[in-house]
Every structure is written in structure tokens, then in C-alpha cells.
mmCIF file of the N, C-alpha and C atoms, coordinates in Angstrom:
data_MODEL
# 
_entry.id   MODEL 
# 
loop_
_atom_site.group_PDB 
_atom_site.id 
_atom_site.type_symbol 
_atom_site.label_atom_id 
_atom_site.label_alt_id 
_atom_site.label_comp_id 
_atom_site.label_asym_id 
_atom_site.label_entity_id 
_atom_site.label_seq_id 
_atom_site.pdbx_PDB_ins_code 
_atom_site.Cartn_x 
_atom_site.Cartn_y 
_atom_site.Cartn_z 
_atom_site.occupancy 
_atom_site.B_iso_or_equiv 
_atom_site.pdbx_formal_charge 
_atom_site.auth_seq_id 
_atom_site.auth_comp_id 
_atom_site.auth_asym_id 
_atom_site.auth_atom_id 
_atom_site.pdbx_PDB_model_num 
ATOM 1   N N  . MET A 1 1  ? 108.542 58.817  94.025  1.00 0.00 ? 1  MET A N  1 
ATOM 2   C CA . MET A 1 1  ? 107.515 59.599  94.695  1.00 0.00 ? 1  MET A CA 1 
ATOM 3   C C  . MET A 1 1  ? 106.254 58.756  94.850  1.00 0.00 ? 1  MET A C  1 
ATOM 4   N N  . ASP A 1 2  ? 105.664 58.843  95.993  1.00 0.00 ? 2  ASP A N  1 
ATOM 5   C CA . ASP A 1 2  ? 104.476 58.063  96.299  1.00 0.00 ? 2  ASP A CA 1 
ATOM 6   C C  . ASP A 1 2  ? 103.240 58.802  95.798  1.00 0.00 ? 2  ASP A C  1 
ATOM 7   N N  . ASP A 1 3  ? 102.515 58.202  94.855  1.00 0.00 ? 3  ASP A N  1 
ATOM 8   C CA . ASP A 1 3  ? 101.323 58.836  94.288  1.00 0.00 ? 3  ASP A CA 1 
ATOM 9   C C  . ASP A 1 3  ? 100.052 58.508  95.057  1.00 0.00 ? 3  ASP A C  1 
ATOM 10  N N  . SER A 1 4  ? 100.179 57.895  96.225  1.00 0.00 ? 4  SER A N  1 
ATOM 11  C CA . SER A 1 4  ? 98.982  57.553  96.990  1.00 0.00 ? 4  SER A CA 1 
ATOM 12  C C  . SER A 1 4  ? 98.447  58.736  97.792  1.00 0.00 ? 4  SER A C  1 
ATOM 13  N N  . TYR A 1 5  ? 99.131  59.855  97.732  1.00 0.00 ? 5  TYR A N  1 
ATOM 14  C CA . TYR A 1 5  ? 98.680  61.067  98.411  1.00 0.00 ? 5  TYR A CA 1 
ATOM 15  C C  . TYR A 1 5  ? 97.993  61.994  97.421  1.00 0.00 ? 5  TYR A C  1 
ATOM 16  N N  . ALA A 1 6  ? 97.136  62.842  97.911  1.00 0.00 ? 6  ALA A N  1 
ATOM 17  C CA . ALA A 1 6  ? 96.451  63.832  97.082  1.00 0.00 ? 6  ALA A CA 1 
ATOM 18  C C  . ALA A 1 6  ? 96.632  65.198  97.717  1.00 0.00 ? 6  ALA A C  1 
ATOM 19  N N  . ASP A 1 7  ? 96.668  66.227  96.891  1.00 0.00 ? 7  ASP A N  1 
ATOM 20  C CA . ASP A 1 7  ? 96.763  67.596  97.391  1.00 0.00 ? 7  ASP A CA 1 
ATOM 21  C C  . ASP A 1 7  ? 95.378  68.223  97.380  1.00 0.00 ? 7  ASP A C  1 
ATOM 22  N N  . ALA A 1 8  ? 94.931  68.666  98.530  1.00 0.00 ? 8  ALA A N  1 
ATOM 23  C CA . ALA A 1 8  ? 93.624  69.305  98.656  1.00 0.00 ? 8  ALA A CA 1 
ATOM 24  C C  . ALA A 1 8  ? 93.814  70.814  98.654  1.00 0.00 ? 8  ALA A C  1 
ATOM 25  N N  . PHE A 1 9  ? 93.207  71.478  97.694  1.00 0.00 ? 9  PHE A N  1 
ATOM 26  C CA . PHE A 1 9  ? 93.309  72.937  97.587  1.00 0.00 ? 9  PHE A CA 1 
ATOM 27  C C  . PHE A 1 9  ? 92.718  73.577  98.834  1.00 0.00 ? 9  PHE A C  1 
ATOM 28  N N  . GLN A 1 10 ? 93.448  74.506  99.423  1.00 0.00 ? 10 GLN A N  1 
ATOM 29  C CA . GLN A 1 10 ? 92.996  75.177  100.634 1.00 0.00 ? 10 GLN A CA 1 
ATOM 30  C C  . GLN A 1 10 ? 92.611  76.631  100.375 1.00 0.00 ? 10 GLN A C  1 
ATOM 31  N N  . LYS A 1 11 ? 93.503  77.373  99.727  1.00 0.00 ? 11 LYS A N  1 
ATOM 32  C CA . LYS A 1 11 ? 93.273  78.804  99.610  1.00 0.00 ? 11 LYS A CA 1 
ATOM 33  C C  . LYS A 1 11 ? 94.123  79.378  98.481  1.00 0.00 ? 11 LYS A C  1 
ATOM 34  N N  . GLY A 1 12 ? 93.599  80.378  97.807  1.00 0.00 ? 12 GLY A N  1 
ATOM 35  C CA . GLY A 1 12 ? 94.353  81.112  96.792  1.00 0.00 ? 12 GLY A CA 1 
ATOM 36  C C  . GLY A 1 12 ? 94.377  82.580  97.153  1.00 0.00 ? 12 GLY A C  1 
ATOM 37  N N  . ARG A 1 13 ? 95.513  83.211  96.984  1.00 0.00 ? 13 ARG A N  1 
ATOM 38  C CA . ARG A 1 13 ? 95.648  84.635  97.318  1.00 0.00 ? 13 ARG A CA 1 
ATOM 39  C C  . ARG A 1 13 ? 96.252  85.340  96.124  1.00 0.00 ? 13 ARG A C  1 
ATOM 40  N N  . GLY A 1 14 ? 95.552  86.351  95.608  1.00 0.00 ? 14 GLY A N  1 
ATOM 41  C CA . GLY A 1 14 ? 96.014  87.081  94.434  1.00 0.00 ? 14 GLY A CA 1 
ATOM 42  C C  . GLY A 1 14 ? 96.941  88.217  94.793  1.00 0.00 ? 14 GLY A C  1 
ATOM 43  N N  . PHE A 1 15 ? 97.982  88.351  94.022  1.00 0.00 ? 15 PHE A N  1 
ATOM 44  C CA . PHE A 1 15 ? 98.936  89.444  94.148  1.00 0.00 ? 15 PHE A CA 1 
ATOM 45  C C  . PHE A 1 15 ? 99.143  90.029  92.760  1.00 0.00 ? 15 PHE A C  1 
ATOM 46  N N  . SER A 1 16 ? 99.594  91.241  92.692  1.00 0.00 ? 16 SER A N  1 
ATOM 47  C CA . SER A 1 16 ? 99.891  91.891  91.409  1.00 0.00 ? 16 SER A CA 1 
ATOM 48  C C  . SER A 1 16 ? 98.683  91.854  90.481  1.00 0.00 ? 16 SER A C  1 
ATOM 49  N N  . MET A 1 17 ? 97.696  92.613  90.830  1.00 0.00 ? 17 MET A N  1 
ATOM 50  C CA . MET A 1 17 ? 96.480  92.660  90.042  1.00 0.00 ? 17 MET A CA 1 
ATOM 51  C C  . MET A 1 17 ? 96.677  93.428  88.733  1.00 0.00 ? 17 MET A C  1 
ATOM 52  N N  . LEU A 1 18 ? 97.632  94.328  88.728  1.00 0.00 ? 18 LEU A N  1 
ATOM 53  C CA . LEU A 1 18 ? 97.896  95.135  87.540  1.00 0.00 ? 18 LEU A CA 1 
ATOM 54  C C  . LEU A 1 18 ? 99.068  94.553  86.753  1.00 0.00 ? 18 LEU A C  1 
ATOM 55  N N  . THR A 1 19 ? 98.962  94.605  85.448  1.00 0.00 ? 19 THR A N  1 
ATOM 56  C CA . THR A 1 19 ? 100.044 94.106  84.594  1.00 0.00 ? 19 THR A CA 1 
ATOM 57  C C  . THR A 1 19 ? 101.224 95.075  84.626  1.00 0.00 ? 19 THR A C  1 
ATOM 58  N N  . PRO A 1 20 ? 102.410 94.628  84.221  1.00 0.00 ? 20 PRO A N  1 
ATOM 59  C CA . PRO A 1 20 ? 103.589 95.498  84.230  1.00 0.00 ? 20 PRO A CA 1 
ATOM 60  C C  . PRO A 1 20 ? 103.410 96.790  83.423  1.00 0.00 ? 20 PRO A C  1 
ATOM 61  N N  . GLY A 1 21 ? 102.527 96.782  82.438  1.00 0.00 ? 21 GLY A N  1 
ATOM 62  C CA . GLY A 1 21 ? 102.289 97.982  81.642  1.00 0.00 ? 21 GLY A CA 1 
ATOM 63  C C  . GLY A 1 21 ? 101.810 99.165  82.468  1.00 0.00 ? 21 GLY A C  1 
ATOM 64  N N  . TRP A 1 22 ? 101.072 98.889  83.538  1.00 0.00 ? 22 TRP A N  1 
ATOM 65  C CA . TRP A 1 22 ? 100.615 99.968  84.422  1.00 0.00 ? 22 TRP A CA 1 
ATOM 66  C C  . TRP A 1 22 ? 101.792 100.657 85.096  1.00 0.00 ? 22 TRP A C  1 
ATOM 67  N N  . TYR A 1 23 ? 102.812 99.894  85.421  1.00 0.00 ? 23 TYR A N  1 
ATOM 68  C CA . TYR A 1 23 ? 103.985 100.445 86.104  1.00 0.00 ? 23 TYR A CA 1 
ATOM 69  C C  . TYR A 1 23 ? 104.902 101.194 85.143  1.00 0.00 ? 23 TYR A C  1 
ATOM 70  N N  . GLU A 1 24 ? 104.764 100.943 83.848  1.00 0.00 ? 24 GLU A N  1 
ATOM 71  C CA . GLU A 1 24 ? 105.615 101.587 82.849  1.00 0.00 ? 24 GLU A CA 1 
ATOM 72  C C  . GLU A 1 24 ? 105.049 102.902 82.334  1.00 0.00 ? 24 GLU A C  1 
ATOM 73  N N  . ARG A 1 25 ? 103.767 103.128 82.491  1.00 0.00 ? 25 ARG A N  1 
ATOM 74  C CA . ARG A 1 25 ? 103.140 104.365 81.988  1.00 0.00 ? 25 ARG A CA 1 
ATOM 75  C C  . ARG A 1 25 ? 103.487 105.531 82.912  1.00 0.00 ? 25 ARG A C  1 
ATOM 76  N N  . PRO A 1 26 ? 104.001 106.612 82.348  1.00 0.00 ? 26 PRO A N  1 
ATOM 77  C CA . PRO A 1 26 ? 104.412 107.746 83.189  1.00 0.00 ? 26 PRO A CA 1 
ATOM 78  C C  . PRO A 1 26 ? 103.290 108.308 84.067  1.00 0.00 ? 26 PRO A C  1 
ATOM 79  N N  . GLY A 1 27 ? 102.085 108.391 83.559  1.00 0.00 ? 27 GLY A N  1 
ATOM 80  C CA . GLY A 1 27 ? 100.990 108.960 84.330  1.00 0.00 ? 27 GLY A CA 1 
ATOM 81  C C  . GLY A 1 27 ? 100.480 108.060 85.447  1.00 0.00 ? 27 GLY A C  1 
ATOM 82  N N  . LEU A 1 28 ? 100.700 106.762 85.328  1.00 0.00 ? 28 LEU A N  1 
ATOM 83  C CA . LEU A 1 28 ? 100.193 105.808 86.314  1.00 0.00 ? 28 LEU A CA 1 
ATOM 84  C C  . LEU A 1 28 ? 101.279 105.234 87.207  1.00 0.00 ? 28 LEU A C  1 
ATOM 85  N N  . ARG A 1 29 ? 102.518 105.512 86.894  1.00 0.00 ? 29 ARG A N  1 
ATOM 86  C CA . ARG A 1 29 ? 103.644 104.902 87.597  1.00 0.00 ? 29 ARG A CA 1 
ATOM 87  C C  . ARG A 1 29 ? 103.598 105.112 89.107  1.00 0.00 ? 29 ARG A C  1 
ATOM 88  N N  . ARG A 1 30 ? 103.228 106.293 89.540  1.00 0.00 ? 30 ARG A N  1 
ATOM 89  C CA . ARG A 1 30 ? 103.210 106.592 90.982  1.00 0.00 ? 30 ARG A CA 1 
ATOM 90  C C  . ARG A 1 30 ? 101.993 105.998 91.679  1.00 0.00 ? 30 ARG A C  1 
ATOM 91  N N  . ALA A 1 31 ? 100.874 105.878 90.977  1.00 0.00 ? 31 ALA A N  1 
ATOM 92  C CA . ALA A 1 31 ? 99.644  105.366 91.586  1.00 0.00 ? 31 ALA A CA 1 
ATOM 93  C C  . ALA A 1 31 ? 99.527  103.844 91.498  1.00 0.00 ? 31 ALA A C  1 
ATOM 94  N N  . ALA A 1 32 ? 100.259 103.209 90.608  1.00 0.00 ? 32 ALA A N  1 
ATOM 95  C CA . ALA A 1 32 ? 100.116 101.770 90.378  1.00 0.00 ? 32 ALA A CA 1 
ATOM 96  C C  . ALA A 1 32 ? 100.345 100.925 91.631  1.00 0.00 ? 32 ALA A C  1 
ATOM 97  N N  . PRO A 1 33 ? 101.381 101.161 92.445  1.00 0.00 ? 33 PRO A N  1 
ATOM 98  C CA . PRO A 1 33 ? 101.554 100.315 93.638  1.00 0.00 ? 33 PRO A CA 1 
ATOM 99  C C  . PRO A 1 33 ? 100.378 100.401 94.618  1.00 0.00 ? 33 PRO A C  1 
ATOM 100 N N  . ALA A 1 34 ? 99.843  101.593 94.809  1.00 0.00 ? 34 ALA A N  1 
ATOM 101 C CA . ALA A 1 34 ? 98.708  101.745 95.728  1.00 0.00 ? 34 ALA A CA 1 
ATOM 102 C C  . ALA A 1 34 ? 97.460  101.055 95.160  1.00 0.00 ? 34 ALA A C  1 
ATOM 103 N N  . LEU A 1 35 ? 97.217  101.229 93.866  1.00 0.00 ? 35 LEU A N  1 
ATOM 104 C CA . LEU A 1 35 ? 96.073  100.566 93.239  1.00 0.00 ? 35 LEU A CA 1 
ATOM 105 C C  . LEU A 1 35 ? 96.220  99.049  93.284  1.00 0.00 ? 35 LEU A C  1 
ATOM 106 N N  . ASP A 1 36 ? 97.438  98.575  93.074  1.00 0.00 ? 36 ASP A N  1 
ATOM 107 C CA . ASP A 1 36 ? 97.704  97.144  93.112  1.00 0.00 ? 36 ASP A CA 1 
ATOM 108 C C  . ASP A 1 36 ? 97.444  96.567  94.506  1.00 0.00 ? 36 ASP A C  1 
ATOM 109 N N  . THR A 1 37 ? 97.851  97.275  95.520  1.00 0.00 ? 37 THR A N  1 
ATOM 110 C CA . THR A 1 37 ? 97.638  96.827  96.895  1.00 0.00 ? 37 THR A CA 1 
ATOM 111 C C  . THR A 1 37 ? 96.150  96.774  97.226  1.00 0.00 ? 37 THR A C  1 
ATOM 112 N N  . LEU A 1 38 ? 95.425  97.808  96.850  1.00 0.00 ? 38 LEU A N  1 
ATOM 113 C CA . LEU A 1 38 ? 93.978  97.831  97.123  1.00 0.00 ? 38 LEU A CA 1 
ATOM 114 C C  . LEU A 1 38 ? 93.250  96.726  96.371  1.00 0.00 ? 38 LEU A C  1 
ATOM 115 N N  . ALA A 1 39 ? 93.574  96.541  95.116  1.00 0.00 ? 39 ALA A N  1 
ATOM 116 C CA . ALA A 1 39 ? 92.905  95.522  94.308  1.00 0.00 ? 39 ALA A CA 1 
ATOM 117 C C  . ALA A 1 39 ? 93.227  94.121  94.814  1.00 0.00 ? 39 ALA A C  1 
ATOM 118 N N  . GLY A 1 40 ? 94.429  93.907  95.309  1.00 0.00 ? 40 GLY A N  1 
ATOM 119 C CA . GLY A 1 40 ? 94.822  92.594  95.819  1.00 0.00 ? 40 GLY A CA 1 
ATOM 120 C C  . GLY A 1 40 ? 94.135  92.208  97.113  1.00 0.00 ? 40 GLY A C  1 
ATOM 121 N N  . ARG A 1 41 ? 93.583  93.171  97.814  1.00 0.00 ? 41 ARG A N  1 
ATOM 122 C CA . ARG A 1 41 ? 92.899  92.889  99.090  1.00 0.00 ? 41 ARG A CA 1 
ATOM 123 C C  . ARG A 1 41 ? 91.419  92.589  98.924  1.00 0.00 ? 41 ARG A C  1 
ATOM 124 N N  . VAL A 1 42 ? 90.904  92.688  97.726  1.00 0.00 ? 42 VAL A N  1 
ATOM 125 C CA . VAL A 1 42 ? 89.493  92.407  97.481  1.00 0.00 ? 42 VAL A CA 1 
ATOM 126 C C  . VAL A 1 42 ? 89.279  90.897  97.569  1.00 0.00 ? 42 VAL A C  1 
ATOM 127 N N  . PRO A 1 43 ? 88.371  90.448  98.439  1.00 0.00 ? 43 PRO A N  1 
ATOM 128 C CA . PRO A 1 43 ? 88.108  89.013  98.549  1.00 0.00 ? 43 PRO A CA 1 
ATOM 129 C C  . PRO A 1 43 ? 87.632  88.431  97.215  1.00 0.00 ? 43 PRO A C  1 
ATOM 130 N N  . GLY A 1 44 ? 88.145  87.280  96.876  1.00 0.00 ? 44 GLY A N  1 
ATOM 131 C CA . GLY A 1 44 ? 87.746  86.617  95.637  1.00 0.00 ? 44 GLY A CA 1 
ATOM 132 C C  . GLY A 1 44 ? 88.437  87.136  94.399  1.00 0.00 ? 44 GLY A C  1 
ATOM 133 N N  . SER A 1 45 ? 89.478  87.937  94.557  1.00 0.00 ? 45 SER A N  1 
ATOM 134 C CA . SER A 1 45 ? 90.156  88.518  93.396  1.00 0.00 ? 45 SER A CA 1 
ATOM 135 C C  . SER A 1 45 ? 91.243  87.624  92.816  1.00 0.00 ? 45 SER A C  1 
ATOM 136 N N  . ALA A 1 46 ? 91.558  86.508  93.445  1.00 0.00 ? 46 ALA A N  1 
ATOM 137 C CA . ALA A 1 46 ? 92.645  85.638  92.986  1.00 0.00 ? 46 ALA A CA 1 
ATOM 138 C C  . ALA A 1 46 ? 92.492  85.171  91.533  1.00 0.00 ? 46 ALA A C  1 
ATOM 139 N N  . PRO A 1 47 ? 91.296  84.828  91.051  1.00 0.00 ? 47 PRO A N  1 
ATOM 140 C CA . PRO A 1 47 ? 91.203  84.369  89.663  1.00 0.00 ? 47 PRO A CA 1 
ATOM 141 C C  . PRO A 1 47 ? 91.607  85.419  88.624  1.00 0.00 ? 47 PRO A C  1 
ATOM 142 N N  . TRP A 1 48 ? 91.568  86.681  88.981  1.00 0.00 ? 48 TRP A N  1 
ATOM 143 C CA . TRP A 1 48 ? 91.905  87.739  88.034  1.00 0.00 ? 48 TRP A CA 1 
ATOM 144 C C  . TRP A 1 48 ? 93.301  88.315  88.265  1.00 0.00 ? 48 TRP A C  1 
ATOM 145 N N  . ALA A 1 49 ? 94.026  87.775  89.208  1.00 0.00 ? 49 ALA A N  1 
ATOM 146 C CA . ALA A 1 49 ? 95.351  88.290  89.543  1.00 0.00 ? 49 ALA A CA 1 
ATOM 147 C C  . ALA A 1 49 ? 96.391  87.851  88.518  1.00 0.00 ? 49 ALA A C  1 
ATOM 148 N N  . VAL A 1 50 ? 97.423  88.672  88.376  1.00 0.00 ? 50 VAL A N  1 
ATOM 149 C CA . VAL A 1 50 ? 98.537  88.346  87.497  1.00 0.00 ? 50 VAL A CA 1 
ATOM 150 C C  . VAL A 1 50 ? 99.419  87.301  88.166  1.00 0.00 ? 50 VAL A C  1 
ATOM 151 N N  . ASN A 1 51 ? 99.627  87.412  89.464  1.00 0.00 ? 51 ASN A N  1 
ATOM 152 C CA . ASN A 1 51 ? 100.400 86.448  90.251  1.00 0.00 ? 51 ASN A CA 1 
ATOM 153 C C  . ASN A 1 51 ? 99.518  85.930  91.379  1.00 0.00 ? 51 ASN A C  1 
ATOM 154 N N  . VAL A 1 52 ? 99.490  84.624  91.543  1.00 0.00 ? 52 VAL A N  1 
ATOM 155 C CA . VAL A 1 52 ? 98.650  83.995  92.562  1.00 0.00 ? 52 VAL A CA 1 
ATOM 156 C C  . VAL A 1 52 ? 99.476  82.977  93.342  1.00 0.00 ? 52 VAL A C  1 
ATOM 157 N N  . VAL A 1 53 ? 99.272  82.939  94.640  1.00 0.00 ? 53 VAL A N  1 
ATOM 158 C CA . VAL A 1 53 ? 99.883  81.927  95.485  1.00 0.00 ? 53 VAL A CA 1 
ATOM 159 C C  . VAL A 1 53 ? 98.768  80.994  95.936  1.00 0.00 ? 53 VAL A C  1 
ATOM 160 N N  . TYR A 1 54 ? 98.950  79.702  95.682  1.00 0.00 ? 54 TYR A N  1 
ATOM 161 C CA . TYR A 1 54 ? 97.971  78.706  96.089  1.00 0.00 ? 54 TYR A CA 1 
ATOM 162 C C  . TYR A 1 54 ? 98.535  77.894  97.246  1.00 0.00 ? 54 TYR A C  1 
ATOM 163 N N  . ALA A 1 55 ? 97.700  77.617  98.212  1.00 0.00 ? 55 ALA A N  1 
ATOM 164 C CA . ALA A 1 55 ? 98.087  76.776  99.337  1.00 0.00 ? 55 ALA A CA 1 
ATOM 165 C C  . ALA A 1 55 ? 97.290  75.478  99.264  1.00 0.00 ? 55 ALA A C  1 
ATOM 166 N N  . ALA A 1 56 ? 97.984  74.363  99.428  1.00 0.00 ? 56 ALA A N  1 
ATOM 167 C CA . ALA A 1 56 ? 97.321  73.059  99.392  1.00 0.00 ? 56 ALA A CA 1 
ATOM 168 C C  . ALA A 1 56 ? 97.843  72.232  100.558 1.00 0.00 ? 56 ALA A C  1 
ATOM 169 N N  . ARG A 1 57 ? 97.026  71.282  100.960 1.00 0.00 ? 57 ARG A N  1 
ATOM 170 C CA . ARG A 1 57 ? 97.433  70.395  102.052 1.00 0.00 ? 57 ARG A CA 1 
ATOM 171 C C  . ARG A 1 57 ? 97.462  68.977  101.498 1.00 0.00 ? 57 ARG A C  1 
ATOM 172 N N  . ARG A 1 58 ? 98.509  68.270  101.818 1.00 0.00 ? 58 ARG A N  1 
ATOM 173 C CA . ARG A 1 58 ? 98.639  66.883  101.378 1.00 0.00 ? 58 ARG A CA 1 
ATOM 174 C C  . ARG A 1 58 ? 97.771  66.007  102.262 1.00 0.00 ? 58 ARG A C  1 
ATOM 175 N N  . THR A 1 59 ? 96.956  65.191  101.626 1.00 0.00 ? 59 THR A N  1 
ATOM 176 C CA . THR A 1 59 ? 96.038  64.339  102.364 1.00 0.00 ? 59 THR A CA 1 
ATOM 177 C C  . THR A 1 59 ? 96.258  62.883  101.978 1.00 0.00 ? 59 THR A C  1 
ATOM 178 N N  . HIS A 1 60 ? 95.887  61.980  102.878 1.00 0.00 ? 60 HIS A N  1 
ATOM 179 C CA . HIS A 1 60 ? 95.945  60.541  102.608 1.00 0.00 ? 60 HIS A CA 1 
ATOM 180 C C  . HIS A 1 60 ? 94.700  60.148  101.838 1.00 0.00 ? 60 HIS A C  1 
ATOM 181 N N  . PRO A 1 61 ? 94.810  59.229  100.912 1.00 0.00 ? 61 PRO A N  1 
ATOM 182 C CA . PRO A 1 61 ? 93.602  58.742  100.219 1.00 0.00 ? 61 PRO A CA 1 
ATOM 183 C C  . PRO A 1 61 ? 92.749  57.920  101.180 1.00 0.00 ? 61 PRO A C  1 
ATOM 184 N N  . ARG A 1 62 ? 91.512  57.820  100.929 1.00 0.00 ? 62 ARG A N  1 
ATOM 185 C CA . ARG A 1 62 ? 90.604  57.048  101.804 1.00 0.00 ? 62 ARG A CA 1 
ATOM 186 C C  . ARG A 1 62 ? 90.429  55.664  101.281 1.00 0.00 ? 62 ARG A C  1 
# 
């Protein structure tokens, strides 16, 4: 593998803001997917997400 390339961070997107425990509680089980969807759409929420997808672009060194 050629180490002369670098990965430049582009964007992070948070998914699954709620832990699995929210989905296991009987009182929250029905509301958890809707709450998870709403919380995941908040800009800047990726650092607090349970699952995060990061996108990077490979760049040439200068």
C-alpha cells in the first residue's frame, strides 16, 4: 500500500442516537424509532451518535 496519500475528512453523519436500551424498554419501544430519527437529523449531532458514518477523500501529498 502506498502511504504517500492522505485521507482528508469531509463529513460525519450520526445515526442511532439512542442506545439499544431505549428499544428494549416496554414504555419507549414504540417511540424510540421516531425519536432516533429526529435526533439523527440535528446538525452537529454526529459526535454524540452511537453509530457514525465518516466520509473522507483521498488526497495527494503536496
